[in-house]
VOBA-1610 file (N, C-alpha, C; in pm, whole numbers, padded with zeros to 5 digits, always signed):
BEGIN
Unk+00085-00120-00001Unk+00000+00000-00001Unk+00088+00126+00000Unk+00062+00218-00094Unk+00140+00340-00102Unk+00082+00444-00005Unk+00173+00494+00082Unk+00131+00596+00177Unk+00140+00735+00120Unk+00226+00750+00012Unk+00246+00883-00044Unk+00160+00901-00167Unk+00080+01002-00163Unk+00002+01046-00279Unk+00077+01163-00342Unk+00044+01201-00467Unk+00109+01318-00527Unk+00093+01441-00439Unk-00024+01459-00378Unk-00046+01574-00292Unk+00046+01569-00172Unk+00055+01446-00110Unk+00139+01431+00008Unk+00285+01455-00024Unk+00332+01407-00139Unk+00470+01430-00182Unk+00499+01577-00201Unk+00403+01645-00263Unk+00419+01788-00287Unk+00423+01864-00154Unk+00343+01819-00059Unk+00340+01882+00072Unk+00475+01867+00142Unk+00537+01748+00130Unk+00668+01722+00191Unk+00774+01810+00129Unk+00770+01820-00006Unk+00868+01904-00077Unk+00859+02050-00037Unk+00737+02100-00024Unk+00717+02238+00018Unk+00769+02259+00160Unk+00744+02162+00246Unk+00792+02169+00383Unk+00943+02170+00390Unk+01009+02085+00312Unk+01155+02079+00309Unk+01212+02212+00258Unk+01150+02263+00150Unk+01196+02391+00093Unk+01184+02502+00195Unk+01075+02502+00270Unk+01054+02606+00373Unk+01161+02598+00480Unk+01192+02475+00524Unk+01295+02456+00627Unk+01431+02504+00576Unk+01464+02468+00451Unk+01592+02509+00393Unk+01600+02660+00378Unk+01488+02723+00336Unk+01488+02868+00320Unk+01506+02935+00455Unk+01436+02887+00557Unk+01447+02944+00690Unk+01590+02929+00742Unk+01647+02809+00719Unk+01784+02783+00765Unk+01883+02875+00692Unk+01859+02895+00560Unk+01949+02978+00482Unk+01944+03123+00531Unk+01822+03174+00556Unk+01807+03311+00606Unk+01873+03328+00743Unk+01853+03227+00827Unk+01911+03231+00960Unk+02063+03230+00955Unk+02118+03145+00864Unk+02264+03137+00847Unk+02318+03269+00795Unk+02250+03328+00693Unk+02292+03455+00636Unk+02293+03564+00742Unk+02190+03567+00823Unk+02181+03670+00928Unk+02294+03652+01031Unk+02327+03525+01061Unk+02435+03501+01157Unk+02568+03546+01101Unk+02588+03525+00968Unk+02714+03564+00904Unk+02732+03715+00907Unk+02628+03790+00872Unk+02645+03935+00866Unk+02644+03996+01006Unk+02592+03920+01102Unk+02588+03971+01238Unk+02724+03956+01308Unk+02806+03863+01259Unk+02933+03832+01324Unk+03025+03954+01340Unk+03047+04036+01233Unk+03137+04152+01251Unk+03091+04251+01357Unk+02959+04265+01373Unk+02907+04356+01475Unk+02941+04303+01614Unk+02927+04170+01633Unk+02957+04112+01762Unk+03103+04126+01797Unk+03188+04103+01698Unk+03331+04101+01723Unk+03394+04240+01733Unk+03359+04327+01635Unk+03431+04455+01623Unk+03339+04578+01635Unk+03210+04561+01627Unk+03118+04671+01648Unk+03110+04772+01533Unk+03054+04887+01562Unk+03030+04987+01460Unk+03160+05041+01398Unk+03273+05036+01473Unk+03399+05087+01420Unk+03440+05008+01297Unk+03415+04877+01297Unk+03448+04794+01181Unk+03366+04837+01060Unk+03236+04856+01080Unk+03149+04895+00968Unk+03190+05031+00912Unk+03226+05122+01002Unk+03265+05255+00955Unk+03397+05251+00877Unk+03490+05165+00919Unk+03616+05154+00846Unk+03593+05094+00708Unk+03501+04999+00697Unk+03469+04940+00566Unk+03394+05038+00478Unk+03303+05114+00538Unk+03229+05219+00465Unk+03328+05318+00402Unk+03421+05368+00485Unk+03518+05466+00435Unk+03609+05406+00329Unk+03644+05280+00346Unk+03731+05211+00253Unk+03666+05200+00114Unk+03535+05179+00111Unk+03463+05156-00015Unk+03398+05283-00071Unk+03416+05398-00006Unk+03358+05522-00058Unk+03419+05556-00193Unk+03341+05629-00272Unk+03390+05672-00404Unk+03504+05772-00385Unk+03618+05740-00446Unk+03736+05826-00440Unk+03753+05892-00578Unk+03766+06023-00578Unk+03777+06093-00705Unk+03831+06233-00682Unk+03885+06292-00788Unk+03920+06433-00789Unk+03814+06513-00864Unk+03776+06459-00982Unk+03667+06516-01058Unk+03571+06406-01101Unk+03444+06443-01116Unk+03341+06347-01158Unk+03244+06419-01253Unk+03202+06349-01358Unk+03100+06404-01446Unk+03003+06293-01484Unk+02880+06333-01510Unk+02777+06236-01548Unk+02661+06307-01613Unk+02586+06234-01694Unk+02457+06280-01744Unk+02347+06213-01663Unk+02230+06274-01659Unk+02123+06213-01581Unk+01986+06253-01638Unk+01889+06173-01604Unk+01747+06206-01629Unk+01678+06201-01492Unk+01575+06284-01474Unk+01514+06290-01342Unk+01366+06319-01350Unk+01293+06273-01252Unk+01153+06305-01233Unk+01136+06376-01099Unk+01066+06487-01100Unk+01047+06570-00982Unk+00899+06573-00948Unk+00868+06554-00819Unk+00729+06558-00775Unk+00719+06636-00645Unk+00632+06735-00643Unk+00606+06815-00525Unk+00455+06838-00519Unk+00388+06756-00437Unk+00241+06764-00433Unk+00184+06724-00569Unk+00106+06812-00628Unk+00045+06786-00759Unk+00137+06827-00874Unk+00250+06889-00843Unk+00343+06932-00946Unk+00437+06816-00985Unk+00446+06793-01115Unk+00534+06686-01164Unk+00610+06737-01285Unk+00743+06713-01286Unk+00826+06755-01397Unk+00925+06645-01430Unk+00958+06636-01557Unk+01067+06550-01600Unk+01172+06636-01667Unk+01299+06611-01635Unk+01405+06688-01694Unk+01531+06604-01704Unk+01630+06655-01774Unk+01757+06587-01786Unk+01867+06687-01756Unk+01991+06641-01756Unk+02098+06735-01727Unk+02235+06671-01720Unk+02329+06754-01681Unk+02468+06713-01659Unk+02512+06762-01521Unk+02600+06684-01461Unk+02661+06725-01334Unk+02811+06708-01343Unk+02883+06804-01290Unk+03029+06798-01283Unk+03069+06840-01141Unk+03160+06764-01083Unk+03204+06794-00947Unk+03356+06794-00939Unk+03409+06898-00879Unk+03547+06899-00836Unk+03545+06881-00685Unk+03593+06769-00641Unk+03571+06727-00502Unk+03604+06835-00400Unk+03508+06854-00309Unk+03519+06948-00197Unk+03537+07094-00238Unk+03511+07121-00366Unk+03535+07257-00415Unk+03416+07314-00493Unk+03366+07236-00590Unk+03269+07293-00683Unk+03173+07186-00734Unk+03044+07224-00742Unk+02940+07143-00806Unk+02875+07226-00915Unk+02879+07174-01038Unk+02824+07242-01154Unk+02709+07159-01208Unk+02594+07222-01230Unk+02474+07152-01277Unk+02413+07226-01394Unk+02374+07151-01496Unk+02299+07204-01609Unk+02171+07124-01621Unk+02056+07195-01614Unk+01924+07129-01619Unk+01855+07165-01750Unk+01804+07062-01817Unk+01742+07084-01949Unk+01602+07023-01954Unk+01518+07088-02034Unk+01383+07037-02062Unk+01365+07031-02213Unk+01323+06917-02263Unk+01306+06896-02408Unk+01436+06926-02484Unk+01549+06893-02423Unk+01677+06910-02490Unk+01735+07050-02485Unk+01665+07144-02424Unk+01713+07283-02416Unk+01747+07318-02269Unk+01864+07378-02248Unk+01903+07412-02112Unk+01809+07521-02057Unk+01758+07496-01939Unk+01673+07595-01871Unk+01740+07663-01757Unk+01834+07591-01691Unk+01899+07649-01574Unk+02040+07593-01561Unk+02131+07676-01514Unk+02268+07632-01485Unk+02303+07683-01346Unk+02365+07595-01264Unk+02400+07628-01128Unk+02548+07607-01105Unk+02607+07691-01020Unk+02746+07679-00978Unk+02747+07691-00828Unk+02785+07582-00758Unk+02779+07577-00613Unk+02918+07549-00559Unk+02963+07638-00470Unk+03095+07620-00407Unk+03076+07615-00256Unk+03188+07609-00182Unk+03182+07609-00036Unk+03120+07736+00019Unk+03131+07845-00056Unk+03088+07976-00003Unk+02971+08039-00078Unk+02952+08003-00205Unk+02851+08074-00285Unk+02761+07980-00363Unk+02649+08034-00401Unk+02553+07963-00487Unk+02509+08060-00597Unk+02526+08019-00722Unk+02489+08104-00834Unk+02404+08022-00931Unk+02310+08089-00996Unk+02239+08022-01106Unk+02194+08124-01209Unk+02179+08073-01332Unk+02118+08152-01439Unk+01996+08075-01484Unk+01884+08144-01497Unk+01759+08086-01538Unk+01724+08137-01679Unk+01740+08053-01777Unk+01715+08093-01916Unk+01567+08094-01950Unk+01485+08041-01863Unk+01339+08039-01886Unk+01278+08178-01866Unk+01338+08256-01774Unk+01283+08391-01750Unk+01391+08500-01750Unk+01511+08462-01803Unk+01621+08560-01818Unk+01659+08628-01687Unk+01677+08548-01584Unk+01719+08601-01455Unk+01842+08526-01405Unk+01908+08583-01305Unk+02022+08515-01241Unk+02022+08551-01094Unk+02092+08465-01017Unk+02103+08484-00873Unk+02246+08462-00830Unk+02294+08547-00741Unk+02420+08527-00674Unk+02397+08537-00524Unk+02419+08427-00455Unk+02395+08426-00310Unk+02491+08335-00239Unk+02459+08301-00115Unk+02544+08212-00038Unk+02459+08111+00036Unk+02524+08026+00116Unk+02452+07921+00185Unk+02355+07979+00291Unk+02388+08092+00344Unk+02297+08157+00439Unk+02164+08190+00372Unk+02171+08242+00248Unk+02050+08275+00174Unk+01968+08150+00145Unk+02037+08042+00102Unk+01967+07919+00071Unk+01901+07862+00196Unk+01974+07855+00305Unk+01919+07796+00425Unk+01806+07880+00486Unk+01816+08010+00468Unk+01706+08096+00514Unk+01579+08065+00434Unk+01598+08043+00303Unk+01484+08012+00216Unk+01426+07873+00248Unk+01515+07774+00275Unk+01471+07638+00299Unk+01439+07610+00446Unk+01473+07708+00534Unk+01453+07692+00677Unk+01530+07572+00733Unk+01658+07561+00692Unk+01742+07453+00739Unk+01885+07504+00748Unk+01983+07414+00759Unk+02123+07456+00764Unk+02210+07357+00686Unk+02166+07318+00568Unk+02243+07232+00481Unk+02370+07307+00436Unk+02475+07234+00403Unk+02598+07294+00356Unk+02660+07209+00246Unk+02768+07260+00190Unk+02829+07196+00073Unk+02863+07050+00098Unk+02921+07020+00213Unk+02965+06883+00243Unk+02849+06785+00234Unk+02734+06823+00290Unk+02618+06735+00291Unk+02563+06717+00150Unk+02553+06825+00076Unk+02502+06816-00061Unk+02591+06727-00147Unk+02722+06746-00144Unk+02811+06666-00224Unk+02801+06517-00188Unk+02796+06487-00059Unk+02789+06348-00014Unk+02663+06280-00060Unk+02549+06349-00051Unk+02422+06288-00092Unk+02413+06272-00243Unk+02484+06357-00318Unk+02481+06346-00464Unk+02559+06227-00516Unk+02661+06181-00442Unk+02746+06073-00490Unk+02732+05944-00409Unk+02656+05947-00301Unk+02637+05826-00222Unk+02747+05799-00124Unk+02821+05901-00081Unk+02922+05885+00025Unk+02864+05933+00158Unk+02937+05900+00264Unk+02901+05954+00396Unk+02937+06101+00401Unk+02866+06180+00483Unk+02901+06320+00494Unk+03039+06337+00560Unk+03116+06433+00509Unk+03253+06454+00557Unk+03255+06552+00673Unk+03366+06547+00745Unk+03399+06646+00848Unk+03303+06645+00968Unk+03239+06529+00991Unk+03154+06514+01108Unk+03207+06396+01191Unk+03189+06405+01321Unk+03243+06301+01410Unk+03174+06166+01384Unk+03253+06059+01402Unk+03205+05924+01365Unk+03186+05832+01486Unk+03216+05877+01606Unk+03229+05785+01717Unk+03104+05747+01793Unk+02989+05800+01757Unk+02870+05776+01840Unk+02764+05695+01768Unk+02804+05610+01675Unk+02707+05531+01599Unk+02680+05396+01666Unk+02557+05350+01653Unk+02516+05218+01700Unk+02495+05128+01577Unk+02547+05007+01580Unk+02535+04915+01468Unk+02428+04810+01494Unk+02337+04791+01398Unk+02234+04687+01406Unk+02217+04625+01267Unk+02125+04530+01257Unk+02092+04469+01129Unk+01944+04501+01099Unk+01918+04549+00981Unk+01782+04587+00940Unk+01756+04529+00801Unk+01668+04429+00795Unk+01632+04365+00667Unk+01754+04319+00589Unk+01840+04244+00659Unk+01962+04186+00600Unk+02063+04288+00550Unk+02059+04408+00605Unk+02159+04510+00579Unk+02211+04563+00711Unk+02334+04614+00708Unk+02386+04681+00827Unk+02321+04820+00837Unk+02294+04859+00960Unk+02241+04993+00984Unk+02322+05062+01092Unk+02369+05182+01062Unk+02441+05265+01157Unk+02353+05383+01194Unk+02335+05406+01323Unk+02244+05512+01368Unk+02312+05600+01475Unk+02279+05728+01471Unk+02327+05820+01572Unk+02222+05927+01597Unk+02217+05978+01718Unk+02122+06085+01749Unk+02195+06216+01779Unk+02326+06219+01757Unk+02400+06340+01789Unk+02529+06348+01709Unk+02520+06359+01579Unk+02642+06371+01497Unk+02673+06518+01474Unk+02788+06559+01518Unk+02822+06701+01520Unk+02942+06730+01432Unk+02942+06845+01373Unk+03054+06889+01287Unk+03179+06906+01372Unk+03291+06855+01318Unk+03418+06869+01388Unk+03457+07015+01402Unk+03505+07053+01517Unk+03533+07194+01546Unk+03632+07254+01448Unk+03732+07178+01406Unk+03833+07237+01318Unk+03778+07269+01179Unk+03658+07219+01147Unk+03598+07251+01017Unk+03489+07355+01027Unk+03466+07408+01144Unk+03374+07520+01161Unk+03449+07647+01128Unk+03397+07723+01030Unk+03471+07838+00980Unk+03486+07949+01084Unk+03379+07973+01160Unk+03385+08079+01261Unk+03359+08016+01398Unk+03436+08058+01496Unk+03426+07999+01627Unk+03289+08023+01692Unk+03222+08132+01649Unk+03092+08160+01706Unk+02978+08096+01629Unk+03012+08024+01524Unk+02908+07961+01442Unk+02853+07839+01516Unk+02722+07824+01510Unk+02660+07710+01577Unk+02692+07583+01502Unk+02731+07481+01576Unk+02764+07353+01514Unk+02638+07280+01472Unk+02639+07225+01350Unk+02524+07148+01308Unk+02523+07013+01380Unk+02409+06974+01434Unk+02395+06845+01502Unk+02280+06771+01433Unk+02307+06645+01392Unk+02209+06572+01315Unk+02175+06438+01378Unk+02053+06395+01353Unk+02016+06255+01369Unk+02039+06190+01233Unk+02111+06080+01229Unk+02143+06020+01101Unk+02137+05867+01106Unk+02092+05808+00995Unk+02093+05663+00976Unk+02159+05632+00843Unk+02240+05523+00845Unk+02308+05478+00721Unk+02286+05331+00708Unk+02243+05283+00590Unk+02228+05143+00562Unk+02338+05099+00467Unk+02402+04984+00496Unk+02512+04934+00414Unk+02481+04796+00357Unk+02518+04775+00231Unk+02511+04642+00172Unk+02617+04556+00240Unk+02581+04436+00293Unk+02678+04357+00369Unk+02790+04297+00285Unk+02771+04295+00150Unk+02876+04238+00064Unk+02972+04346+00015Unk+02917+04461-00029Unk+03001+04566-00085Unk+03035+04679+00011Unk+02958+04688+00122Unk+02972+04796+00219Unk+02946+04934+00156Unk+02874+04936+00045Unk+02830+05062-00014Unk+02701+05107+00052Unk+02682+05239+00062Unk+02560+05294+00121Unk+02443+05268+00027Unk+02339+05204+00077Unk+02219+05181-00003Unk+02107+05279+00034Unk+02121+05335+00152Unk+02022+05437+00196Unk+02085+05521+00307Unk+02050+05648+00308Unk+02099+05737+00415Unk+01994+05843+00440Unk+01975+05877+00565Unk+01886+05990+00596Unk+01950+06079+00701Unk+01911+06202+00700Unk+01965+06298+00797Unk+01853+06395+00837Unk+01845+06421+00966Unk+01740+06511+01017Unk+01807+06603+01118Unk+01783+06732+01104Unk+01843+06828+01195Unk+01768+06826+01328Unk+01844+06818+01436Unk+01782+06803+01568Unk+01693+06923+01604Unk+01739+07043+01573Unk+01659+07159+01615Unk+01548+07193+01516Unk+01541+07120+01405Unk+01432+07139+01308Unk+01383+06998+01268Unk+01316+06934+01358Unk+01284+06792+01335Unk+01176+06769+01231Unk+01122+06878+01174Unk+01022+06860+01070Unk+01086+06857+00930Unk+01220+06867+00924Unk+01288+06866+00796Unk+01383+06747+00790Unk+01366+06664+00688Unk+01444+06541+00677Unk+01483+06514+00531Unk+01603+06468+00507Unk+01649+06429+00375Unk+01679+06281+00377Unk+01616+06208+00286Unk+01632+06063+00276Unk+01675+06027+00134Unk+01783+05951+00121Unk+01833+05912-00011Unk+01846+05762-00019Unk+01805+05704-00134Unk+01818+05561-00159Unk+01904+05542-00284Unk+01999+05447-00278Unk+02094+05424-00388Unk+02084+05280-00435Unk+02084+05260-00569Unk+02072+05124-00622Unk+02137+05116-00760Unk+02133+04998-00820Unk+02189+04974-00956Unk+02335+05019-00964Unk+02418+04962-00877Unk+02557+05004-00873Unk+02632+04956-00995Unk+02715+05046-01050Unk+02791+05018-01172Unk+02940+05031-01142Unk+03017+04940-01198Unk+03162+04944-01177Unk+03223+05056-01263Unk+03290+05149-01200Unk+03366+05255-01265Unk+03512+05231-01229Unk+03583+05162-01319Unk+03717+05116-01284Unk+03705+05011-01176Unk+03768+05032-01062Unk+03762+04937-00951Unk+03662+04980-00845Unk+03584+05086-00873Unk+03490+05139-00774Unk+03346+05117-00818Unk+03254+05132-00723Unk+03112+05117-00752Unk+03043+05252-00735Unk+02953+05284-00833Unk+02878+05407-00828Unk+02730+05375-00852Unk+02638+05430-00768Unk+02496+05401-00787Unk+02436+05479-00905Unk+02387+05406-01003Unk+02328+05472-01120Unk+02189+05526-01092Unk+02122+05473-00991Unk+01985+05517-00959Unk+01980+05570-00816Unk+01925+05690-00800Unk+01913+05752-00669Unk+01774+05814-00656Unk+01716+05798-00538Unk+01587+05859-00508Unk+01602+05945-00384Unk+01567+06072-00395Unk+01577+06167-00284Unk+01437+06207-00239Unk+01413+06201-00110Unk+01288+06244-00051Unk+01316+06349+00052Unk+01265+06471+00030Unk+01282+06581+00122Unk+01147+06603+00191Unk+01146+06586+00322Unk+01021+06602+00400Unk+01027+06730+00480Unk+00942+06824+00447Unk+00933+06949+00521Unk+00785+06982+00530Unk+00745+07101+00493Unk+00602+07133+00491Unk+00534+07050+00382Unk+00605+07029+00271Unk+00559+06939+00166Unk+00661+06829+00148Unk+00623+06723+00080Unk+00715+06617+00045Unk+00761+06635-00098Unk+00891+06643-00118Unk+00950+06658-00251Unk+01026+06530-00284Unk+00992+06469-00398Unk+01054+06346-00442Unk+01128+06368-00573Unk+01255+06330-00578Unk+01335+06342-00699Unk+01396+06207-00730Unk+01360+06152-00845Unk+01410+06020-00887Unk+01509+06039-01002Unk+01635+06002-00978Unk+01743+06033-01073Unk+01807+05906-01125Unk+01832+05902-01256Unk+01907+05793-01320Unk+02028+05849-01392Unk+02148+05801-01356Unk+02272+05851-01411Unk+02320+05765-01529Unk+02393+05828-01620Unk+02457+05757-01730Unk+02585+05829-01767Unk+02671+05765-01845Unk+02796+05824-01893Unk+02875+05886-01778Unk+02905+05802-01681Unk+02976+05846-01559Unk+03127+05840-01584Unk+03196+05950-01557Unk+03341+05955-01576Unk+03407+06010-01449Unk+03520+05954-01414Unk+03595+05995-01297Unk+03735+06037-01336Unk+03779+06149-01277Unk+03917+06197-01289Unk+03958+06226-01433Unk+03863+06282-01509Unk+03895+06330-01643Unk+03898+06482-01642Unk+03981+06545-01729Unk+03983+06693-01734Unk+03845+06747-01768Unk+03804+06850-01704Unk+03672+06908-01733Unk+03671+07056-01702Unk+03576+07125-01765Unk+03557+07268-01742Unk+03424+07292-01674Unk+03410+07411-01615Unk+03290+07448-01544Unk+03241+07583-01596Unk+03193+07588-01719Unk+03156+07717-01779Unk+03035+07781-01710Unk+03047+07906-01679Unk+02938+07980-01617Unk+02955+08128-01645Unk+02868+08185-01726Unk+02872+08328-01755Unk+02728+08380-01757Unk+02712+08500-01705Unk+02579+08561-01695Unk+02556+08654-01814Unk+02456+08629-01896Unk+02426+08718-02011Unk+02397+08861-01962Unk+02442+08956-02036Unk+02432+09096-01993Unk+02287+09144-01979Unk+02195+09083-02053Unk+02054+09128-02046Unk+01971+09060-01939Unk+02034+08968-01865Unk+01959+08900-01760Unk+01944+08992-01640Unk+01833+08974-01567Unk+01803+09055-01449Unk+01836+08977-01322Unk+01904+09045-01229Unk+01939+08978-01102Unk+01819+08973-01010Unk+01798+08856-00950Unk+01693+08842-00850Unk+01760+08829-00714Unk+01692+08873-00610Unk+01745+08866-00474Unk+01701+08738-00406Unk+01788+08683-00321Unk+01751+08560-00247Unk+01632+08584-00157
//
């Protein structure tokens, strides 16, 4: 007499598969948990820094979708970065440049070809407009998927979140030697960083200013591409949460590192200056 029917055999196979899957997930979690047990968050931070994108100059083309409430726009553009010095952006609609920006450690400039205006301001003007205190270091880091520079690293807690490493802190402060004026208030952030356990590349990062807890920047990075011996995320999604939620979905292409490049920026004589 046969005790096994087709249904019974199928039931056994499903059960075995379930056990194997559970065992595999449990084993994988134990493997990625081991470095935290042995060496803690310092180990993860050293691997993060080791795998960060290293460059002197970077250029890329991109396409993007922008959403702010009921407003939706699609645009394309180019980005060029001279590390820790300059960010150059050209934004186009239907193949025609509409805006060009030049961002440095001290100044922010743009020309708007859609209405023949230009602006020359600084980070104080931008932060007053946005009601925050973002600065060049944070912008550059979020644009390339690196950790923010010049901030203390010693107060992070390491955990595992959905099979990824997670580093969290509630008091990340700018290092004193990088504060330009001694009387300037130090930025203090709540920050979370998620790392891929195989590549140690940042897959997600968020930052929220402690004294303005209604403003938060969240970035997600995916589709990593090999650029020489390094990895760069071709797809990035930025979510800015303030009074409204702003979503920007960016896809990069034609990424180049450490090639000679120019940063052209000139203001047409007939353009009108606008005030911040």
